[in-house]
N, C-alpha and C positions, 0 to 999 in steps of 0.2 A: 281517935284524932278528928277534930273538927275540919272540915272542908270550907274553904273561903266561899262566901256567897257573892255572887256577881250581881250586877244591876239587872233589875226588871225592865221589861220593855217600857212599862210606865214611866219608870224612873229615867230611862234614856230619852223618852218623848218629853219629859219634863225640863231636863237639861238642856235638850235642844232648843225648845221654846224659850227658855231663858236667854240663851245665846243669841238667838234670833231678835228678841226684844232689845237686848243690850246693843246688838249691832245697828238696830234701826234708830235707837236712840243717839249713838255715837256717831254714825256716819254723817248726818248733817253737820254736826260739830266740826269734824275733820275737814269737810268742805268748806264751811266758813271760815276755818282757820287758814286753810290753803289760799282761799280769795283774799283774806285780810293781807297776807303775805305778799300776794302779787300786787294788791293796792298800794302797800307800804313802799315797795320797790318803785311802782309807777311814780308816786309822790315824790320820792328821792329823785327819780329822773327828771320830773318836771322842775324841782328846785335847781338841779344842775343846769338844765336848759334855760331858766329864767336868768340864772346867774351868767349864763353865756350870752344871752341876748343883751342883757344891760352892758356888760363889757364890750360887745360889739358895737352897741349904739354909742358908747363913750368914744370909741375909736373912729366913728363915721358920722360924727356931728349930728347924732340923734336919729340915724336912718337905720332901719330894719334890713335884713338880707333881702335881695330879690326872691321872688317867687320860685318854688321849684318848677323844673321844666318836665314836660311829659303830657299826658292826658289821663282820663279816669281809670285806666287800668295798667299804667306803667308809669315810672318816674325816675329820671336820673337827676338827683339833687345836687348838682354841682353848685348851684345857688340853694338858698334854703339852709338846710341842716349842714350842707357841705361848707358853708361859710362860718358856722358856729363850731365846727370840730376842733378847730385849733384852739378854742377857748375852754374847751372841756378836756381835750386829749383822752377821751374815753368814748369811743363810737357806741359802745352798749348802752349809753344813756339815752339813745334815740330808738331804742328797740324795746317794745312792749313784751313783758314776762309772757303774755298770751299768744304772741306772734308765733306762727309755725313756720317750718323751715322749708317753704316752698314759694314759688311764684316770685323768684328773685331776677328781675330782668336787668341786663347790663346794657342792652341796646334795645332798637325796636323789636317788640316780641314777634315770634313766629306765630302762624295760625295756629299751630299745636297748642303754644303757650297760652294764646288768647282763648281757645276753647277751654283749657285747663282752668283758667281763671274763671270763666263764666259757670263753670260747674261747680267751683269751690272758692269763691272770691275773698280770699284773705291774704292780700300781697304783703310781702316783705320787700321794701324798696331797696335796691342797689344803689348807694350814693358813693360819690367820691369828692374828697377834699384837695386832692391833686390828681393828674391824669392817671397815674400808676398806683394810688392809694385809695381803697375801697373800704367802706364799711356799710352796715345794714340798719336801715330806719324802717319804723313801722308806725309811728305817730302821725296824725294828721298835722299839718302846718300851714297856717292860714294867713301869712303877710300880705298876700294879693288882695284880700278882702279889704284892708285898711289903705289901700292906694287911692290917690286921687284919680277919678274916673277920667280915662284917656291919657293919663300921665305915663311917662317912661321912668320916671323916678320911683324908688322904692317907697314903701311906707315909712312913716316917721313913728319912732317908739313913743313919742309923746302925744300922738294924733289926737284930734278933737273928735270923739267918737259920734258927736252930734252934728257933725259936718255933712250935710246933704250931698256934697260932691264927692263923697267917698263911694268906692264900689259897693261897700256895704248897703248902702241906700238904694243903689241902683239894681244890684243883683238880688239882694234878699230884703226887700221892703217890709215884708210880714215879720221878719226875724230881726230886723235892725234894733227895734227898741228893746228886745230881749237882750241883744248884745251889749247895748249900752248899760242895761241893768247888771249885767255880768262882768262889767269893766273890761270888755273886749277879749272874748276867747280867742287864743291864738294857736294853742297846742291841745290835742286831745288823743284819746286812744279809741276813737269812733270805729276804726277798722278792726278793732279786736275789743269790743265792748263787753262789759260784764254782765253775766247772766244769759239765759236762753233766750232765744227770739221770741217775741210775744209774751214774755214774763213780765209780770208787774214790777220785778226787782231789776230789770234790765236798765243799763245806763252806762254813762262814761265819766271819766274823770277829765276835768277841764281845767287848763292853766291859762289865766288872763294876763293882758298886759300890765296889770297892776300887781302881778305876783300872787294873786288868789288862786289857791287850788281847791277845787270843790267837785263833789260827786252830783251828776245831773241825772236825773231819771230820763228814760228815753223821750218822754212826752215834754221834756223841758229843754232839750238838746236843740239849739237853734237851728243848725244847718241840715236837719232832716229833710 
């Protein structure tokens, strides 16, 4: 009776080497597919936000929402996205799929929260559209950039981007020509940019006031 012959050590090593090679080939493919899915979701979110902006402007004689309130490390967007929520009815359109579930500030942050943010700064903003109804947002929203300098009126959706009286030209004089070229970037996922920091592939998706959605490499993003 013949006994079944097992694998030799060399055969096992060959099989392991083949599996390792296949894994090395397929892993980047899976990573790219996952990022493509996230980008597709962001693009869909931006389309919904643009639609909400358009409807909001129609109802306000061409004006955009007032800027978000807060500062560089927290934000309660009672204005901003909060004013667009009723035009989407889906709060998750303001949330980047790369956003993490922390740093959600509902009021002035404590020193502990500030310290935590400074160690790992990827905020998810706590926003409300009525006092008792909250949702989360993580995209950058820039309506204040297109306001008239010194004006208390919100920016117009049909603003002339070349108007030198805009905050854009006062605050970002070097970036302003690029913003004009990009047709007025208004929403982006800068807080949760694609790619590793320092990577040549790093960049953000950007929505313009003309409805264009495009991927900008890090060195082409105007507000760095």
